[in-house]
Each structure stands twice: as C-alpha cells, then as structure tokens.
N, C-alpha and C positions, 0 to 999 in steps of 0.2 A: 524273200532272202534278203540279209542285211548287206549293206555295202562293206566290200572288203575293206576299204580305206577307214572307215569310222571303226571296224572291229580292231585293225593294227594300231589305230591311234588310241582306242581305250586301253588296250593290252598294253602299250608301250606305257602309257601314264601310270598304270597299275603296277609295273615292273619298276618304274622308275622311282614311285613313291615307296615301293617295298625296299629297294636297294638305298634310298636316301633315309630312312627311318632310324637305321642304327647310327648313323651319322649325326643325326640331328638331335637325338636323345640326350647326349652329354652337353649339348649346348644348351637345350631347354633346361637341364638341372642348372647349370650356371647362371642363365637367366633368373632362374627363380632365386637363387641364393643372393645373386646381385639384388633383386627387388627387395628381399628380406632385409639385406645390409642397409639398402637405402631408406627403407622403412624405419630402422633402427636408429641411423643416423640423424633423420629428420626429427625423431622424437628427442634424442640427444640435444640437438640444435634447439629445439624449442625449450627445453629444459634450461639451458645454458642461456638463452636470451631471456628468460623469465627471471634467473636469478642475477643476469647482468642488469636488466631494469632495475630489479629491487636495490641492487647495490649502488646503483648510480644515484636513485632516488635517495637513498641514506645519505650518500656522500654529499648531494646537493644541500639537502637540510642541515648537514653540519657546517656546509660553507656559508650557507645564507645566515647563519647565525654569527653576531658579531664576537670577534675574539675577545676574551676576557684575561686579566691578571689578578694574580693573587693580592690581597688586602695589603699585606705589608710592603709590598713593592710599591703598590699604588701610593702609601703613605709617604714613603721616602722619595718618590720620584718629584723632580722638578720639570714642568714643562713651560717653556718661554714662546713666545711668538716665532722666534727665529728656529727654533727646535721643530715646531709643528711644520712650519714652512719647508725647512729642509727634510723633513720626513717625508712630506707630500712629494717634494721634487725627487728624493730618491726613489720613490716607488713611479715616478712618471706619470702621476695623476693629475686631473685637472681638481679645483675645489669642488666641483660638485661630484665627481666622482669619488674623490677622498671623504665627502660628507656622506654620501651612499654607503661606501665601505664601513664608515663609523658607525652609521645609524643615527646621523644628525642632519640639520639642514645644512643647505650652502652659505647661509648667512652666518651661522655659528662658526663654521671654518674661516669666513672672512674675518669676523670679528676677533677670533682668536688669533689669526695670523697679524691683525693690526694691533693688537693688545687692548683692544677696547674691553675684551672680557676674557675670562678663564674657563676652562673646561670644568664642568660638575664633575662629580665623583665617578657615575657610570661611564662617562665619556672619555674621563680621565684613565680609566683603566682599560678602555678600548684602545685608547692612543698608545698607551704603555704596551699593549699585546701587539698592535700592529708593528711596532719596533722590530719582531721578531720575524715578520712577513718580508718574503721577497717580491720581486716585480710578478713574477708568474702566479705565486699563490694569491698574490692581491686581486689579478686579474681574472683568476678562476673564481675567487669569491664574488667579484663584481658581475661575472657572467651568470653564476648561480643567483644573485638577487636580481639581475635584469629580467628573468622569466617568472611568471607567476607560480607559486607553489615550488619555486627552485627546480623546476622541470625543464630539460633543454627541448627547444622547438625546432 
C-alpha cells in the first residue's frame, strides 16, 4: 500500500497545476507575442545599422575628398599670404592640419604664408572652396581624412 502522504502530495500538485493552467495560458501567449516583437525589432535594428554604416561610409568618402570651387571663381580670386594665413587662423588649424585639409604638404602652406610661392590652380581652387567651410566642417573633414578609407575607428 502506498504512503498516504505521497498520495496526498501528488494529488495536491495535480490540482494546483490544473487550477494554474488557465491563469498561465494568457501569460504564455503574451510571452510568445513579445518574443515575436523582439525578433522583429532585432531585424529592424540590424537593417538600420547596415543603412547607417553605408550612409556614414558615403559621407566620409565625400568629406575625404578636398573641396573645389568653380573655374570662373578661381580665375577671379586673389590669394595673398596674409589671406591664406587668416583663413587658416579662422578655422583654428595648424599648418600641417590645414595642409592635410587642402591635400598639399605642410611645406607648401609655409611657403604660401611666407610669400615665397603661390598656390597652383588645383590648390587655389581648394583654398577658395575652403573659404566656405566653418570650423566644425573643417574638423569633420580632417577626422575623415585621419582614418584610412574614411572609416571611423
């Protein structure tokens, strides 16, 4: 004969599971719906991350290219040593950083500011285009140039 205590214990467990089943069913359905929603949000987040990476790479590649100005503006423009120096100071850049922004060597900027040489046509076009840049955009362009392939590290 089975122990009366174990029979009572098993019967109580069976009745408690039976009474809890209707209470747990809606919760199970809610958990399943939340899991589906979470999976959908994860897929959406992955898609948005891919789109963001593509857009950032596109932006950095555009920022890495030196700015240029139209030919008619370049032909009319006059660039003196003091103008080049004031442009660099306005942007708050060192000569090396300014040279990197323009796509020339640091020695070229020193020579331009010292009046020992004048910028060639491509550098002149870039200098004129840099006039339209603000400090923030100049720093963004420099940070895009600082990393290889324009990708942020």
